[in-house]
ROTORGU-277141 format. One record per residue (C-alpha): residue number from 1; x, y, z. Coordinates in Angstrom, 2 decimals. Example, Ala and Ser with C-alpha at 12.3 -4.5 7.8 and 13.67 -1.06 7.14 Angstrom:
<sites>
   n    east   north      up
   1   12.30   -4.50    7.80
   2   13.67   -1.06    7.14
</sites>
This chain:
<sites>
   n    east   north      up
   1  159.34   40.52  104.72
   2  162.37   40.51  102.41
   3  163.29   37.34  100.51
   4  166.50   36.97   98.49
   5  166.66   34.16   95.91
   6  169.73   33.13   93.91
   7  168.78   33.59   90.25
   8  170.89   30.59   89.22
   9  168.60   28.36   91.29
  10  165.80   28.91   88.78
  11  163.40   29.68   91.62
  12  161.20   32.68   92.31
  13  159.38   32.83   88.98
  14  155.98   32.80   90.69
  15  156.87   35.99   92.55
  16  157.86   37.69   89.29
  17  154.58   36.69   87.58
  18  152.43   37.75   90.51
  19  154.30   41.04   90.97
  20  153.72   41.90   87.31
  21  149.99   41.29   87.66
  22  149.80   43.26   90.92
  23  151.36   46.23   89.12
  24  148.44   45.94   86.69
  25  145.99   46.19   89.58
  26  145.37   42.51   90.31
  27  145.13   41.55   94.00
  28  145.33   37.90   95.00
  29  143.41   38.01   98.27
  30  144.86   34.98  100.07
  31  148.52   35.63   99.24
  32  150.82   38.23  100.83
  33  150.87   41.45   98.82
  34  154.12   41.88   96.86
  35  155.52   45.36   97.43
  36  158.72   45.15   95.37
  37  160.25   42.51   93.11
  38  163.47   43.00   91.17
  39  167.06   41.90   90.58
  40  169.87   43.15   92.80
  41  173.49   41.97   92.41
  42  172.47   38.81   90.60
  43  169.74   37.85   93.08
  44  165.98   38.13   92.90
  45  164.82   40.29   95.81
  46  161.17   40.16   96.84
  47  159.69   42.48   99.44
  48  156.23   41.38  100.51
  49  153.60   42.01  103.13
  50  154.21   40.38  106.50
  51  151.14   38.46  107.65
  52  150.84   38.62  111.47
  53  149.17   35.58  112.96
  54  149.82   31.90  113.60
  55  150.70   29.09  111.25
  56  148.22   26.29  110.71
  57  150.63   24.00  112.55
  58  150.55   26.25  115.61
  59  146.75   26.50  115.52
  60  146.22   22.74  115.27
  61  148.88   21.79  117.80
  62  147.30   24.17  120.33
  63  143.86   22.59  119.84
  64  142.45   19.59  121.68
  65  141.59   16.45  119.68
  66  137.91   17.33  120.02
  67  138.50   20.79  118.54
  68  140.51   19.59  115.54
  69  137.58   18.24  113.52
  70  135.69   21.53  113.85
  71  138.83   23.52  113.01
  72  139.46   21.33  109.96
  73  135.87   21.86  108.81
  74  136.25   25.62  109.16
  75  139.80   26.12  107.89
  76  140.41   23.51  105.19
  77  137.72   24.71  102.73
  78  139.25   28.20  103.07
  79  142.76   26.81  102.45
  80  141.38   25.08   99.35
  81  139.88   28.41   98.23
  82  143.33   30.00   98.57
  83  144.92   27.24   96.47
  84  142.15   27.56   93.88
  85  142.89   31.29   93.65
  86  146.57   30.53   93.08
  87  145.71   28.00   90.39
  88  143.24   30.15   88.47
  89  144.21   33.82   88.82
  90  146.84   33.93   86.06
  91  146.65   32.65   82.50
  92  148.71   29.59   83.51
  93  148.23   27.92   86.91
  94  150.82   28.53   89.60
  95  151.62   25.30   91.46
  96  152.72   26.00   95.03
  97  154.61   22.70   95.54
  98  155.19   23.28   99.26
  99  151.78   23.44  100.93
 100  152.58   22.48  104.52
 101  151.16   23.43  107.93
 102  154.02   25.92  108.30
 103  153.24   27.65  105.00
 104  149.61   28.44  105.81
 105  149.06   31.51  107.98
 106  145.89   32.16  109.98
 107  145.98   35.97  110.24
 108  145.28   37.85  113.43
 109  141.80   39.31  113.21
 110  140.68   37.00  110.41
 111  141.95   33.48  111.22
 112  139.23   31.84  109.11
 113  140.75   33.31  105.91
 114  144.14   31.56  105.69
 115  146.98   33.03  103.63
 116  149.44   30.90  101.67
 117  153.05   31.94  102.14
 118  156.48   30.95  100.76
 119  156.17   30.63   96.99
 120  159.92   30.02   96.76
 121  159.64   26.71   94.88
 122  156.31   27.43   93.20
 123  156.24   27.08   89.42
 124  154.03   27.92   86.49
 125  152.42   25.00   84.66
 126  153.63   24.43   81.08
 127  151.54   22.29   78.75
 128  154.50   20.82   76.84
 129  156.74   19.94   79.80
 130  157.31   16.32   80.81
 131  159.14   16.84   84.10
 132  160.16   19.81   86.17
 133  161.24   18.86   89.64
 134  164.64   19.79   90.96
 135  163.41   21.09   94.34
 136  161.39   18.54   96.26
 137  159.52   20.46   98.94
 138  158.52   18.82  102.23
 139  158.54   15.03  102.06
 140  155.36   14.28  104.04
 141  153.34   16.68  101.87
 142  154.96   16.14   98.46
 143  153.43   13.73   95.89
 144  155.48   11.18   93.93
 145  155.72   13.42   90.85
 146  157.71   15.94   92.88
 147  160.49   13.41   93.08
 148  161.13   13.19   89.35
 149  158.18   11.02   88.25
 150  156.60   13.61   85.94
 151  155.54   17.25   85.77
 152  153.94   18.76   88.83
 153  150.49   20.23   88.27
 154  147.61   21.59   90.31
 155  146.90   17.97   91.28
 156  150.26   17.96   93.04
 157  148.88   20.68   95.29
 158  145.68   18.59   95.70
 159  147.85   15.83   97.19
 160  149.38   18.31   99.64
 161  145.93   19.65  100.56
 162  144.82   16.11  101.37
 163  147.87   15.76  103.61
 164  146.97   19.07  105.28
 165  143.45   17.78  105.96
 166  144.98   14.67  107.56
 167  147.19   16.88  109.73
 168  144.27   19.09  110.80
 169  142.22   16.07  111.87
 170  144.99   14.16  113.63
 171  147.66   16.68  114.64
 172  150.23   14.39  112.96
 173  152.10   14.61  109.68
 174  151.37   11.80  107.18
 175  154.01    9.09  107.09
 176  155.60    9.00  103.62
 177  155.37    5.66  101.87
 178  152.67    4.28  104.19
 179  149.13    3.39  103.14
 180  146.89    6.39  103.80
 181  143.81    4.28  104.47
 182  145.67    2.46  107.24
 183  146.93    5.75  108.67
 184  143.39    7.13  108.78
 185  142.12    3.96  110.47
 186  144.92    4.15  113.04
 187  143.58    7.55  114.09
 188  139.94    6.30  114.13
 189  139.02    8.83  111.46
 190  135.38    8.83  110.26
 191  135.08    7.04  106.92
 192  133.73   10.02  104.90
 193  136.74   12.16  105.84
 194  139.16    9.26  105.27
 195  137.66    8.77  101.80
 196  138.35   12.41  100.92
 197  141.96   12.19  102.12
 198  142.64    8.94  100.27
 199  141.26   10.34   97.02
 200  143.20   13.59   97.36
 201  146.41   11.67   98.09
 202  146.07    9.01   95.39
 203  149.46    8.08   93.92
 204  148.08    8.53   90.40
 205  147.38   12.26   89.86
 206  144.50   11.41   87.49
 207  142.62    9.77   90.39
 208  142.79   12.85   92.62
 209  140.23   15.66   92.79
 210  140.35   17.78   89.65
 211  140.56   21.07   91.55
 212  141.17   22.52   94.98
 213  137.62   23.85   94.93
 214  136.23   20.32   94.42
 215  138.33   19.05   97.33
 216  137.05   21.86   99.55
 217  133.44   21.00   98.74
 218  134.09   17.30   99.39
 219  135.74   17.99  102.75
 220  132.83   20.17  103.85
 221  130.28   17.54  102.78
 222  132.22   14.77  104.54
 223  132.27   16.77  107.76
 224  128.50   17.25  107.58
 225  128.05   13.49  107.13
 226  129.98   12.96  110.35
 227  127.80   15.23  112.45
 228  125.48   13.42  114.90
 229  121.89   13.11  113.76
 230  119.57   15.70  115.39
 231  117.32   14.46  118.16
 232  113.68   13.88  117.11
</sites>
């Protein structure tokens, strides 16, 4: 896959950082491998591995309602692992800022190990920044701080992961601006899973899960609470 990014847009920095580390021998397992990354005629050109498979949106939309809960239990912890890898591999966290069902690939041959794609608007966290957002991402999956209300951080991706969990369980995108608890109740979602989504998608970033790994553990535990009790 070849991606061309206008350098004046200020985008593509995540590709540059990751490419530099890959040249040093680092391999981020749940991201496409970057083959080339450089400037050509004023544009940043990134050549990366193509990941054959199906997007998370395609996988969930092809599933029956009964299959979605099991798929969410199997795939979402792995998606959280991928986000955790993105947040912790480099010295400063990379914030994806566009985690949507279309930007998660379930590879052919290994669909249970999702790959995060499209780091076009991803950014590196800076401790001294107060705001950063000029590129919003996808409205249903973007937290308030991505619309100019502060600096995006890994907790911005936590919000998007909560929205992805909602999508996996319901087959529907969250409705921006609507109460998430009411949306979960509308879809008759089990309370433990609704609790995880509402915490992940809290409007205040400080009230969200502290890490993608913590969200993955919580989602797995909530699913287990929803399983029917074994017969005596």
